[in-house]
C-alpha positions as CSV (number, residue, x, y, z in Angstrom):
1,X,-3.3,-3.4,25.8
2,X,-0.7,-1.1,24.5
3,X,-1.0,0.4,21.0
4,X,1.4,-0.4,18.3
5,X,3.8,2.6,18.0
6,X,6.3,3.8,15.4
7,X,8.8,6.3,16.9
8,X,6.7,6.5,20.1
9,X,3.8,7.8,18.2
10,X,0.3,6.2,17.6
11,X,-0.7,5.9,14.0
12,X,-3.5,4.8,11.7
13,X,-3.6,3.4,8.2
14,X,-5.9,4.7,5.5
15,X,-6.1,2.2,2.7
16,X,-8.5,2.2,-0.2
17,X,-10.5,-0.6,-1.8
18,X,-12.4,-0.3,-5.2
19,X,-15.4,-2.5,-5.5
20,X,-16.5,-3.4,-9.1
21,X,-19.0,-5.8,-10.5
22,X,-21.9,-4.8,-8.3
23,X,-24.4,-6.1,-10.8
24,X,-22.4,-9.3,-11.7
25,X,-19.6,-10.8,-9.6
26,X,-18.5,-8.6,-6.9
27,X,-14.8,-7.9,-7.0
28,X,-12.5,-5.9,-4.7
29,X,-9.3,-4.2,-5.9
30,X,-7.0,-3.1,-3.0
31,X,-4.9,-0.1,-3.7
32,X,-1.2,-0.8,-3.1
33,X,-0.6,2.6,-1.8
34,X,-2.3,4.5,1.1
35,X,-1.8,7.1,3.8
36,X,-0.6,6.8,7.4
37,X,-1.5,9.5,9.8
38,X,0.4,10.0,13.1
39,X,-0.3,11.6,16.4
40,X,1.9,14.7,17.0
41,X,2.9,13.8,20.5
42,X,4.4,10.7,22.0
43,X,2.1,8.2,23.5
44,X,2.2,7.7,27.3
45,X,0.5,4.9,29.2
46,X,-2.2,6.5,31.4
47,X,-2.1,9.9,29.6
48,X,-5.5,11.7,29.9
49,X,-7.7,11.4,26.9
50,X,-8.1,15.1,27.0
51,X,-4.5,15.2,25.5
52,X,-5.9,14.4,22.1
53,X,-2.6,14.9,20.1
54,X,-1.3,11.7,22.1
55,X,-4.4,9.6,21.3
56,X,-6.1,10.9,18.0
57,X,-4.5,10.8,14.6
58,X,-7.1,13.0,13.0
59,X,-5.7,15.7,10.7
60,X,-8.1,18.3,11.9
61,X,-6.9,17.7,15.5
62,X,-3.1,17.5,14.8
63,X,-2.7,20.2,12.1
64,X,-3.0,22.8,14.9
65,X,-0.1,21.3,16.9
66,X,3.3,23.0,16.9
67,X,4.7,19.4,16.6
68,X,2.8,18.8,13.2
69,X,5.4,17.9,10.6
70,X,4.6,18.7,7.0
71,X,5.8,16.5,4.2
72,X,9.2,18.3,3.6
73,X,10.9,15.4,5.5
74,X,8.7,12.6,4.6
75,X,10.4,10.0,6.9
76,X,9.2,11.9,9.9
77,X,6.1,13.7,8.4
78,X,2.9,13.5,10.4
79,X,1.2,12.2,7.1
80,X,3.3,9.6,5.3
81,X,2.9,7.2,2.3
82,X,1.9,3.6,3.4
83,X,4.8,2.1,1.4
84,X,7.2,4.2,3.4
85,X,5.8,3.3,6.8
86,X,5.8,-0.4,5.9
87,X,9.6,0.0,5.0
88,X,10.1,1.6,8.4
89,X,8.3,-1.2,10.1
90,X,10.2,-4.0,8.4
91,X,9.4,-6.7,5.8
92,X,7.8,-9.2,8.2
93,X,5.3,-6.6,9.5
94,X,4.6,-5.4,6.0
95,X,3.8,-9.0,4.8
96,X,1.7,-9.7,7.8
97,X,-0.1,-6.4,7.3
98,X,-1.1,-7.2,3.6
99,X,-2.1,-10.8,4.4
100,X,-4.4,-9.5,7.3
101,X,-5.8,-6.7,5.2
102,X,-6.5,-8.9,2.2
103,X,-8.4,-11.4,4.6
104,X,-10.4,-8.5,6.0
105,X,-11.4,-7.3,2.6
106,X,-12.3,-10.8,1.6
107,X,-14.5,-11.3,4.6
108,X,-16.2,-8.0,3.9
109,X,-16.9,-8.7,0.3
110,X,-18.4,-12.1,1.2
111,X,-20.4,-10.5,4.0
112,X,-21.6,-7.5,1.8
113,X,-22.2,-9.2,-1.5
114,X,-25.7,-10.4,-0.8
115,X,-26.8,-7.1,0.6
116,X,-25.3,-5.1,-2.3
117,X,-26.8,-7.5,-4.8
118,X,-30.2,-7.4,-3.3
119,X,-30.1,-3.6,-3.0
120,X,-29.1,-3.0,-6.7
121,X,-31.9,-5.5,-8.2
């Protein structure tokens, strides 16, 4: 399976969820902004995994790369705001992203709720 790319680069989303009501009714608040981290070298099918800047989005790996782009030009930076990347990907993908993410959070909360409630008693 080929990875989903933007500008030929692999990327990951970092999105935050705040969990409240641990002692009463568990509630999850999904932050509307997040962070997207990009590899610094274009992805190539069959590229060796030792070429970590093509496969890993970790800041600690990519910050040493000469291709790392700091936030001076945000549209091509190696770390970008989630809202900007969703604009770059298009409305249809953005809507699908939020719908799927909300479902993942909903499933996590329903799964984790009994464990968290029992732990905090």
